[in-house]
N, C-alpha and C positions, 0 to 999 in steps of 0.2 A: 434734394436728389437731382442730379443732372439728367437732362433729357437723353434717352437712349433708344427711342423708338422712331424709326424712319417713317416717311410719308405713306408709303404703301402699307406698311405694317399698321400704322394708325388707322388708315381707312378700313382695312380688313377687321381690325379690332372693334371699331365703332359699328360696322355693319353686322358682325357676328353678335356683338353685345345687344344691339337693338332687336335682332331676330330672336335671341334667347329670351330677352326680357319681355318680348311680346307674348311669350308662352304664359307668363304670369297673368296676363289679362284675358287670354283666350281659353285656357283650360282650367280644369278643376282638380282637386286632390293633390297627390304627390307630384304629378307632372307640372302642376302650377308652381310649386315651390322650386322645382328644377330650373324654372325660368329666372329665378333670382341670381343664378350663377352668371347670367349675362351682365350683371353689374361690374364684375371684375374686368372683362375685356373693354367694356364701355368706358369705365373710369380711366384705365391705363391708356386707352386710345385718346381720350380727351386731354389727359394731362401730358401725354408724350413721354412718360417715364414708367418703366416696369421694374418693380423691386426684384423680381426673379432674375431679370437681365443683369441688374447690378450685382446680385449675389454670385452669379457665375461669370461675370466679366464680359458680357455680350452686348453689342450695340448694333442696331440696324440703321442708324443714322449715317448719311453720307458724309464723309470727311471727319468722322469722330473716331476716337481711339477707345478701345474697351478698357484700358487701364487708367483712364482719367477719372 
């Protein structure tokens, strides 16, 4: 899967992912499990590729085309 996530987008995804994932360690009950959602933006930010962006043909990378 080609990279389709730009630098600013990646930084935001990692920060939001870590913030959500920290809920897993800080809270109890259902709110704790909600923190696992943070894995999605964290992984896509670290890999630089988003499957949803591929599906809809979007890219936030500078100089890349969405139809590649």
